[in-house]
N, C-alpha and C positions, 0 to 999 in steps of 0.2 A: 504493499499499499504505501502510497506517496504520500513525504511528509508535506509541512506546509512551506518549509525549503525552496522544494521542488519548481515552487512558481515564483521566485523572488527575480526572474525574468520578466515578470509581466510590469514590474516599477517601471513605474516611468518611460515608458513606452512613447511614443508619438504620440499616439492618439490619447495618451491619460495624464499627460504633462500639463496641469494646471487644474486637474478636475479632482473632484473627490469623491464623486457618485459612483467611480467604476469600481472591479471586483480588481484583485491584486492582493499585493503584500507590502506595507509601511514599516518605515521607521518610528520607534519611538524614544520617545529620547525621556530616561529616567526622573521622577520628582524629583529623586537625592542622586546628586553626581556624584558624591564621596562614596557612594556601594561601587563596588568594584565589578566591572564584569567579566566572565571568565575568559580566559585566553585563546587564542587558537593558532597556529603556526606564523598568523600574518598580524599578529598582537591583539588588542582586546577586541571582542566581539559586539555589533549593535544587537539591541533587541528591536525583532519584529513582529508587525500583528497580520492576522491573514484578515482582510477584508471582501465581503462579498455583497454589492448593492450597496455599498456605501456604509455597511455594518460591520461593528470590528467583533472576530469570535470573542470569546472572553480569554481565551489560553493565550499567553502571548510566550516566546522562543528567541532566543539566540541563536544565532553566526553568521560567521567569516565578514565581516567586514567591505574586503574587499574583494572576494568571489561568488560571482552569485551563481556559478554553477558546482555542484555535489560533487563532481568530478573534479574538480580544480581546488575545494577545500572542503570536504565531509563534516566539517562540525555543527553538531545540531543539539539543545539542550533545551529544556523549557525550562520556564523563568522559574516555576515553584519545583524542578524538579532538584532531591537532593541525592548527591553521586558520596558513596564510601569513599574512604580514604584512598583504598586499592583502586578505583576508576582515577581520581583525584592524580595519585603519583603515576600512574598510565599514561595519564592524557599530560603532563609535565614533560615525562620521558619523550611521548611523541613529539611535541614539539618541539624539544629541543633535537630532536632527530633528524630535523624538516630544515633546519636550520642552512644557513652557508656554513660550507665545510670550513672559511678562513673567515678569522674576521678582519674588520678592515686595517687593522695595523699590520697585520699578517700582508693582509693583498698591498698593503705601501710597499714593504720590506721585500716581498718578490717583484714588485715593478722595477724598483731602485735597481735588484742586483739584474736584471733583464737590459734596462736599457745601454749597460756596462758593459754588455756584452757585444761582439762584433756584427754583424749584420746577418751570416750566415750562420750563427746560433741563437736566433730570434724564432720562437716556433709561436703558430696557434693550432690549437685542436679544433678544427671544425664541430665536431662528432659531441666533445665536452663541451665549447665553447671556452675556452680555458687559454690563456699563456703557458708558455712549458718552457721552466727550465730546463739544461741539460739532463742532469738527475734523471728526470720526466718522463725524457722520451720515449727511453724501453717501454715504457707502461704506455704508450699512445700507436706504440707501432703499427698498429694494424687499422688505425683511424684515420681517416680522413686531413691531416696537417698541411697548411702552410708555412713555407719557410721564408727567410729573407726578411721578417716584417721591420719596418722602416719604421725610424722615429714621425713620420708624417702618419703613415697607418697606425700609430698606435697613437695620435690627436684625432684620429676620426672614429672611433672606438664602435661608432652606432654603422657604420659600414663594413666592420668585422663582424660583429654580432648579426645572427639572425632575428628579425622582427619577431617580436611576440605578436600573435595577431590576433589571438582567441577573444572575441570584443566581450566575451562576460566577464574575461580577470583582466585583460593587459592593453588589448585594442592599441596597439604599439605601433599605431600609423604614423611615422614621422614623418615631419617637416618636410618638404623640398628646400634646395640651396638657396635660390631663388625665395624662398619663403622667410624662410632667417634670415637672410642678408635683409631683405627690409626691415626687418621686426629690429634686425642690430642697430641700421641705419636712423632707422624711428630711434631707438631708446638712444642712441649717442647724440640726437638736433637735438631733442627733448631735453637732454643734459644730465641725464641719468647713471652715476657713475656706478653701481652694484645692482646685477641682476640676480635675486634667487627665484631660479628657472623650479617649476613645480610639475616635474612628470614633461618635461620639455628636453631630453636631451640632446637631441642636434642644436638649439638653440644652444646651449649650455657649452658645447665643445668650441660653435664659430664663434663664439665670445673668446675663449680662451684661445684659439688659435689666432684670435686677433691680436689678442693684448700679447703673444707669442712674438709679433711677425711684425706688430707696427708698437715703435720705439712709445709714438703720440699717443696711441688707446689707452686710457685711464680708464676702462670697464674691469671690472671684477665680476666672476658667477660663481655663485652655487649650487648645486644643483642635489636636492632631492627628489629619488625616485624608487622605485620599489622594484625595481630589476639591479637585484644586487651582481648580475656582472660585471658591473660599470665598476665598482670598488676596486680592479684589480689594473683599471687604468687611469685611478687621481688620487693627489695628497688626502690628506684627511681633513683638509678645508677646504675643498670642492667637491667634494662629494658625501651625502649622508643617507645609505637606505633609509627609506621611510616609506609608510604608506599614509597617502593622505586621507583616507577616507576613515581614519581614528588618530590621527597624531602621533602616531606610533613609529620612535625612531628604533632603528632596531639594534644598536651598538649603544642603547640606554644615552645616561648623562650626557659620558664627551661627545657626541653628536649631536644631543638638543644645546649645548653649551656652545659649540660649532653653529647652528646657525641664530643663537641670540647674541652672539658677538658679530656675525654676520649682517644681521639686522641695526643693531646698536651702533656699527662704527657712524663716527660723525655725528653721534646725537641721534642719529636713522636719518640724516640727509641722504637723499643721493638715490635712495634704492625705491625698486618698483619690484612688484612679484608676478612674475607670466605664466599662468598655469594652462596643462593641457587635461584635463583629466581624462581616462578612459571614454569613449561614448557608450550613451549610456550611462553613466555612473549616476550614484543618487545625490541630488542638490543637497538635499539636509544635511549628512554627514562632512557634502564638502564644505557646506558655506559654516558647520559648526568649527570643521577645521580653518579654515580660513580667518574663521574669527579667533581662534587664538594663534597663529599666525600673526594677526594684528596685535594682539593685545600684548605680544614678547617686544613687537615694534616697537611699540607705548611705553613699553618699560623704559625704555630709554631717551622719551622727550622731557624735555623740562615741563613745568607747570604751564608756561603761557605759549607751547605748543600744543596744547591738549586737545583743542579743536581739531586739527591737522587728521589727513586721511592716508593710512598705505596706499598708493594706489598700486593699483592692480589692473594687469591683462588676464581677464578669464576667457578664455577658449573654449568653446563651448557649444553644443546644437543650439540655431534661433530660436527654435521652437520652447524652449527654457527658460525664456525671457523672463516670463510674467514669474516663474517659479522662485528666480533667482533674485528678482528685483523684489519678492518678499522677504529677502532675509538681508538685503543692501539695498534700502531704496534709493541713495544718491548712485547707484550703476545705470549709465546706460549701453543700448546698443550701438553697436557701430556699423555701418554697412559690412557686410561677411560675401565670403565665398570661397571657395573649398579651396585650403592649400596646399 
């Protein structure tokens, strides 16, 4: 028998956006935010309720914040369900096993070793989507491996990595170079010096490329992305493994402080957030997350600047405009086209 979790894909489709009388599943925000939600491999889960003809069912449940298909994350727990210590311990062990094999610090150490190698010893396993050091070659000898990875290629990881195109989980449809260049030129013209890239890896890498090749460029970038593969290519001050649907930093307080420092540099002046959530992502949890990032930015503001708002570009399907404006009344929709 299908559980309510199987119906999550019904949330916020084009036909249901902005309507509350339809059937599907909706996010519920607990009245007491201090009560922690159970954890899945993607961080704190969200509370959902099934809705039929505009009426909520009485029993609510927790499910993954990032994945709307049980094939990607099968977490499910009724809100009032009591779990034994054994089940809780088993869940915690499972969550640990699902985490990336290397920490961000370990990835940085590997990257620094790799760039010191001669070109002929820099390799990338396409099957495992992993940069390889010489002592790892043997374990991947039956895989499809790219050799002679240049520094230029290392600076364009989105062209090495396969896009994650599951529209219910990642929807990693990357910007074209032309679109990224337009955004970089626009942000530079507007005078921004720092860009918080939330789910925009290709924009981030173009900003980093521009900064490394143009001494006059003073724009810095920090990428927050749920795709941990990018941790292989960036230092700790330019990438955080992050779930934008629950404001979860996978590397804990250290990563959160990287983000906080980035937002509050120069008392928060000159920074903009550019976010490109997965197509069909849930507006409500995204809005809650973005408000937490805004609050983090405001912590660095003086009282005289308390009226200011964090500039944000939220790239999302046009038919969610009314839903977004419910949370951010000052937002306005710009002209749009498919990038």
